[in-house]
N, C-alpha and C positions, 0 to 999 in steps of 0.2 A: 698437477693435472686434475686431481680431485677437486681442488679449490675452484678451478675454472668451470667445472661441471656444476658445482653448487651455485656459483655466481650466476651461471647461465639459467639454472632452474629458478633462481630467485627473480631474475629479470623477466622470465616468462610468466611467473606468478603475478608480478606487479603489473605486467601488460594485460594479463587476463582480468585482474580486478579492475583496472582502469577501463577496459572495454565494457565490463559489466556496468560500471558507473555511467558510461556514455550511452549504452544501449537500453538501459532501464527507463521505464516510464516514471517510476518512483523507487527510491532507495531509502531505507530507514536504518539508522544506527541505534543500537540499544545496549544497555548494560544489563546483563542477565545474571549478575552475581546474586546469589541467594536462592536461585531456582533449584529445586532438587531435580533428580533425573526424570522422575515421572512428569513433573511440570514442564521441563524442557522438551520432553518427547511429545507431550500434548500440544505445546506451542508449535513444534516442528510439523506435526501432523496437520494442524489447522492451516499453517502456511502452505504446506505441500498441496493440500486440497484446493487452495486458491491459486496454485501454480506460481508460488512465490519461493524463490531460492533463499535459503537461510544458511549462512556460513559464518564461521569464526576464523579470522585470519590474525596473524601477528600484527600489532599496531604499526610496527615499522614498515611492513609490507603495504598495509592499507594506506599509511601516510604517504608513501612514495606513489602509490596508485592515484591517490587524491590529487597530488601535485601534477601527475601526468595528465589527469583528466581536467586540470585547471579548476579544481574546486578547493583551493588552498584554505579557505575559511573553515573547512571541516576538520582540519588538522587538530584544532583545539579540543574537539570532542573525542579524539582518539587517545584517551587516557583510561587505564584500567581495562577490565575485560569488556571487549566490544564485539558484538555480533552484528552482521549486516544482512538485511533482507532486501533482495533485488526482485523487482517485478517488471517484466517486459511487457505484459499484456494489460494490466489493470493498475491505474494510478491510485485508486482508492484502497484496494485490498490490503496491502501491507500496513498502511496507517490504521485502518479500521480494526484489523485483527490484533495488531500490537497494542493499540489503545484500549480495546476491550479487555485484552488479556492483562494489561497492566492495572486495570481497575479491579480485577479479581485477584491478582497476584502482585502485591506491592513491591516485591523484589525486582520486578522488571521495570526498567526506566528507559523511556525514549530519550535519546541524547541529541538527535538531530536527524537531518535527512536532506534528500535532493528530490525535487518534484519537477519533472520534465526539464532536467538540465540546470535548474536553478536551486541554489541552497535555500532551504526552507527553515523558517523559525518554528519553534515548538508550537506557537499559536496557530500557524498555518497548517501544521501537521494535525493538530486537534480539530481544526475546522474541516480539513479533508476527511478525517476519520468520521465526522458526523454526517457526511454526505451519503446518500444511498449508493449502493453499488450499481453497476451497469443495468442489471435486470430491474432493479428498483426504479431507476431513471426511465427506462423504457416503459415500465408499467405506469408511472406517473404521466408520461407523455401520452400514452394511449388513452388513459382516462380523461385527460384534457381534450384530446381529439374526439372522443366519443360523446362528451357532454352535449354539444349542440345537436347531434343526431338524436340522442336520448330525449332531450327537451322537446324537439320537434315531434317525436313519437308520442310523448305524453300529451302535447297540445292537440295533436290529431286525434288521439284517443278521447280526450276531453270533449272535443267538438263532436265526435261520433256519438259519445254518450249523451250529450246535450240534445242532439238531433233525435236520438232514439227516444228520449224522455218526452220531447215535444210531439213525436209521432204517436206515442202511446197515449 
């Protein structure tokens, strides 16, 4: 009877992980071997602030979940200690945080990931990490939209200054 309960719990865990893979905007797999407790806590805090869930599962459970989510090519990365960062809200946040953290802490290695349901290469993850976050993109868009109005204001001011000089 106890075996059936354990098997059922494992099935539920696999389903939960598979659902997280499906529901996330982006998911990153990392090797965290070599991080000390303080560094791991710092990383968890940075991810938590960005609303990114960071979990460590047994590779066998994650492998089954990856197969259930039809992301079979990720199975190769599930060797050694693997932590998974899930982000439902922001595609860029986990890649950016993990990439920046790995630059400061060589022990952290990005192994692979999923971006909007597609398996991503390490190059794609690095490119994603270099993109500005949502607020940065909105700021860039607003500055582009403001430029014509600002230029018009400068031109009008220049004409007014010229008229004033001619009148004086």
